[in-house]
C-alpha positions as CSV (number, residue, x, y, z in Angstrom):
1,M,0.0,0.0,0.0
2,S,1.2,3.5,-0.8
3,E,-0.4,4.8,2.3
4,S,-2.0,3.2,5.3
5,L,-5.7,2.6,4.9
6,I,-6.2,1.1,8.4
7,P,-4.8,1.9,11.9
8,A,-2.1,-0.3,13.3
9,G,-3.3,-2.6,16.0
10,H,-5.6,-5.7,16.3
11,P,-7.4,-6.8,13.2
12,L,-10.7,-6.6,15.0
13,D,-10.3,-2.9,15.9
14,D,-11.2,-2.1,12.3
15,P,-12.7,-5.4,11.0
16,V,-14.1,-3.8,7.8
17,G,-10.7,-2.2,6.8
18,T,-8.6,-5.3,7.7
19,A,-11.0,-7.6,5.8
20,L,-11.0,-5.3,2.7
21,T,-7.2,-5.2,2.7
22,G,-6.9,-8.9,3.5
23,P,-9.0,-11.9,2.6
24,H,-11.8,-9.8,1.1
25,A,-9.5,-7.5,-1.0
26,H,-11.1,-8.8,-4.2
27,F,-14.4,-7.1,-3.1
28,A,-12.8,-3.8,-2.3
29,E,-13.7,-0.6,-4.0
30,R,-11.3,2.2,-3.1
31,R,-11.2,6.0,-3.4
32,G,-8.3,7.7,-1.6
33,R,-8.1,6.3,2.0
34,V,-11.7,5.0,1.9
35,L,-12.7,1.3,1.2
36,R,-16.1,-0.2,0.8
37,Y,-17.8,-3.4,-0.3
38,P,-20.0,-3.3,-3.4
39,P,-23.4,-2.1,-2.1
40,D,-25.2,-5.3,-3.3
41,V,-22.7,-7.4,-1.2
42,T,-22.9,-5.5,2.1
43,P,-23.1,-1.8,3.0
44,W,-20.0,-1.6,5.2
45,V,-17.4,1.1,4.6
46,A,-14.0,1.5,6.1
47,I,-12.7,5.1,6.6
48,P,-9.5,6.3,8.4
49,P,-9.8,7.0,12.2
50,D,-9.0,10.7,11.6
51,P,-11.1,11.5,8.5
52,G,-10.8,15.0,7.0
53,P,-13.1,16.7,4.4
54,A,-11.3,15.0,1.5
55,D,-12.0,11.6,3.1
56,W,-15.7,12.4,3.6
57,A,-15.8,13.6,0.0
58,D,-14.4,10.3,-1.1
59,V,-17.0,8.4,0.9
60,A,-19.7,10.5,-0.7
61,A,-18.3,9.9,-4.2
62,L,-18.3,6.2,-3.7
63,A,-21.8,6.1,-2.3
64,G,-23.3,8.7,-4.7
65,P,-25.7,11.5,-3.8
66,G,-28.4,10.2,-1.4
67,G,-26.5,7.0,-0.9
68,S,-26.2,5.3,2.5
69,V,-23.0,4.1,4.2
70,T,-22.6,1.9,7.3
71,L,-19.7,2.1,9.7
72,T,-18.6,0.2,12.7
73,A,-16.0,1.0,15.4
74,F,-16.3,4.7,14.5
75,R,-17.5,7.2,17.0
76,L,-16.9,10.5,15.4
77,P,-20.0,12.3,13.9
78,P,-20.2,12.6,10.1
79,P,-20.3,16.0,8.5
80,A,-23.1,18.2,9.6
81,D,-25.0,18.0,6.3
82,W,-25.1,14.2,6.4
83,E,-28.3,12.5,7.8
84,V,-27.6,9.9,10.5
85,S,-30.2,7.2,9.8
86,F,-29.0,4.7,12.4
87,H,-26.8,4.8,15.5
88,A,-26.5,2.0,18.1
89,E,-24.1,0.8,20.7
90,G,-22.8,-2.7,20.0
91,V,-20.6,-5.4,21.4
92,Q,-17.9,-7.5,19.7
93,L,-17.6,-11.0,21.0
94,V,-14.9,-13.5,20.3
95,D,-14.5,-17.3,20.7
96,A,-13.6,-18.2,24.2
97,G,-14.4,-21.9,24.1
98,V,-17.2,-22.4,21.6
99,A,-18.2,-26.0,21.2
100,A,-18.0,-25.8,17.4
101,A,-19.6,-28.8,15.6
102,P,-21.6,-29.5,12.4
103,H,-25.4,-29.5,12.6
104,P,-27.1,-32.6,11.4
105,E,-29.9,-30.7,9.6
106,A,-27.7,-27.9,8.1
107,V,-27.4,-27.5,4.4
108,R,-25.1,-25.2,2.4
109,L,-26.8,-22.2,0.9
110,G,-25.7,-20.5,-2.3
111,P,-26.9,-18.0,-5.0
112,A,-29.9,-20.1,-5.9
113,D,-31.2,-19.8,-2.4
114,V,-30.9,-16.0,-2.2
115,P,-34.6,-15.3,-2.7
116,E,-35.5,-17.5,0.2
117,M,-32.7,-16.1,2.3
118,L,-33.9,-12.5,1.6
119,D,-37.4,-13.5,2.5
120,L,-36.3,-15.0,5.9
121,V,-34.2,-11.9,6.6
122,A,-37.2,-9.6,5.8
123,R,-39.2,-11.6,8.4
124,T,-36.6,-11.8,11.1
125,R,-34.4,-8.6,10.6
126,P,-31.0,-9.9,11.8
127,G,-29.2,-7.0,10.1
128,P,-27.9,-6.0,6.7
129,F,-28.2,-8.8,4.1
130,K,-28.0,-8.0,0.4
131,P,-28.4,-10.1,-2.8
132,R,-24.7,-10.9,-3.0
133,T,-23.9,-11.2,0.8
134,V,-23.9,-15.0,0.3
135,E,-20.6,-14.6,-1.6
136,L,-18.7,-13.5,1.6
137,G,-18.4,-16.9,3.0
138,T,-20.1,-20.1,4.1
139,Y,-23.9,-19.9,4.7
140,L,-25.8,-22.7,6.3
141,G,-29.5,-23.2,6.6
142,I,-32.2,-25.5,8.0
143,R,-35.3,-26.4,6.1
144,R,-38.5,-27.7,7.4
145,G,-41.2,-28.9,5.0
146,G,-39.0,-27.7,2.2
147,A,-39.0,-24.1,3.5
148,L,-35.9,-22.3,4.8
149,V,-36.6,-21.6,8.5
150,A,-33.2,-20.8,9.9
151,M,-29.8,-19.7,8.8
152,A,-26.4,-18.3,9.7
153,G,-23.3,-17.5,7.8
154,E,-20.1,-15.5,7.5
155,R,-19.6,-11.8,6.7
156,L,-16.4,-10.0,7.5
157,R,-13.1,-11.8,7.3
158,P,-10.2,-9.9,8.9
159,P,-6.9,-11.9,8.7
160,G,-7.2,-14.9,11.0
161,W,-10.8,-14.3,11.9
162,G,-14.3,-15.0,10.6
163,E,-17.4,-13.1,11.6
164,I,-20.6,-15.0,12.2
165,S,-23.6,-13.1,10.9
166,A,-27.2,-13.2,9.6
167,V,-28.3,-15.5,12.5
168,C,-32.0,-15.8,12.1
169,T,-34.8,-18.2,12.9
170,D,-38.4,-18.1,11.7
171,E,-40.9,-17.5,14.5
172,S,-42.6,-20.9,13.8
173,V,-39.5,-22.8,15.0
174,R,-38.0,-20.6,17.7
175,G,-37.1,-22.2,21.0
176,Q,-35.8,-25.3,19.3
177,G,-32.1,-24.3,19.5
178,L,-31.7,-24.0,15.7
179,G,-30.0,-20.6,15.9
180,G,-27.4,-21.8,18.4
181,G,-26.8,-25.0,16.5
182,L,-26.1,-23.0,13.3
183,V,-23.8,-20.7,15.1
184,R,-21.8,-23.7,16.3
185,A,-21.9,-25.1,12.8
186,V,-20.6,-21.9,11.1
187,A,-17.9,-21.6,13.9
188,H,-16.9,-25.2,12.9
189,E,-16.4,-24.1,9.3
190,I,-14.3,-21.1,10.4
191,K,-12.1,-23.2,12.7
192,Q,-11.6,-25.8,10.1
193,R,-9.7,-23.3,7.9
194,G,-7.6,-22.2,11.0
195,D,-9.4,-19.0,11.8
196,T,-11.2,-17.8,15.0
197,P,-14.9,-17.0,15.1
198,F,-16.2,-13.7,16.3
199,L,-19.5,-11.8,16.0
200,H,-21.2,-8.5,16.7
201,A,-24.5,-7.8,18.4
202,A,-26.5,-4.8,19.5
203,A,-25.7,-4.0,23.1
204,S,-29.4,-3.6,23.8
205,N,-30.2,-7.1,22.5
206,A,-29.6,-8.8,25.9
207,G,-31.2,-12.0,24.8
208,A,-28.8,-12.5,21.9
209,V,-25.8,-11.5,23.9
210,R,-26.7,-14.0,26.6
211,L,-27.1,-16.8,24.0
212,Y,-23.7,-16.1,22.5
213,E,-22.1,-16.1,25.9
214,T,-23.8,-19.4,26.7
215,L,-22.3,-20.8,23.4
216,G,-18.8,-19.8,24.5
217,F,-18.3,-16.3,23.2
218,A,-16.9,-13.5,25.4
219,L,-16.9,-9.7,25.2
220,R,-13.8,-8.3,23.5
221,R,-14.8,-4.7,23.2
222,R,-17.7,-2.4,23.0
223,T,-18.3,-0.8,19.6
224,V,-20.8,1.3,17.7
225,F,-22.8,1.0,14.5
226,L,-23.6,4.0,12.4
227,A,-25.4,4.5,9.2
228,A,-25.5,7.9,7.5
229,R,-26.9,9.2,4.2
230,V,-24.8,11.3,1.8
231,P,-26.3,14.7,1.0
232,G,-28.5,14.6,-2.0
233,H,-26.4,17.0,-4.2
234,P,-23.7,15.8,-6.6
235,V,-20.1,15.5,-5.2
236,V,-17.4,17.2,-7.3
237,P,-14.4,14.9,-7.5
238,E,-11.0,16.2,-6.8
239,P,-8.8,16.6,-9.9
240,G,-6.9,13.4,-10.6
241,R,-8.9,11.4,-8.1
242,R,-11.3,8.6,-9.2
243,A,-12.9,5.6,-7.7
244,G,-11.1,2.3,-8.3
245,T,-10.9,-1.3,-7.2
246,A,-8.3,-2.0,-4.6
247,A,-5.9,-4.7,-5.6
248,A,-5.1,-7.5,-3.2
249,G,-2.5,-6.5,-0.6
250,R,-3.0,-2.7,-1.1
């Protein structure tokens, strides 16, 4: 890299940035010091910890007028003319003894299953899930009567780590331990390749946090989730600056 895009420190301090400069570099779209996933993959954006006006202009240019960006582990406010659409305190939990194991009912999900996955997400609202999110890693699901009723999978992949995400269970089968079983199954997939599972949750979702702690996850740090909308007027690019795709290792 010609300039540092992420702060020095633990990979999970900026999991979006370290994923997009590591195992997920092939997804990265870059402008200046800003990196993002394609919006149909996941809305996460990585920006430097000390963004200036030029960085925010680059975020706006990547997202486009009226576009939305989602940040984690970032506590500074966006520019005054940006609309904050979501702000929540969160927790980051890491494997501290998860009994990872395959689930006997779990099946692998792929692009052909996306319509069902999107429908389950719409009913259960586990967090951002887009038409190409399934490309980020392993997704496992459970079907009952041919219908997809539970799933979990991988999202961010900082070096040495795998984030478990999109954990959701249809109301008709809740209380049967399917969510926990799928978390252990995805954790098994992550550990099989030599990485360590981690996940994020809203700090206010005490039930989910308790479940993850019961499964063997422990709090690593408190974090924050922020979504903001770019002002609706066109952004004038700086001379000589254009959006591009970050090459692996940049």
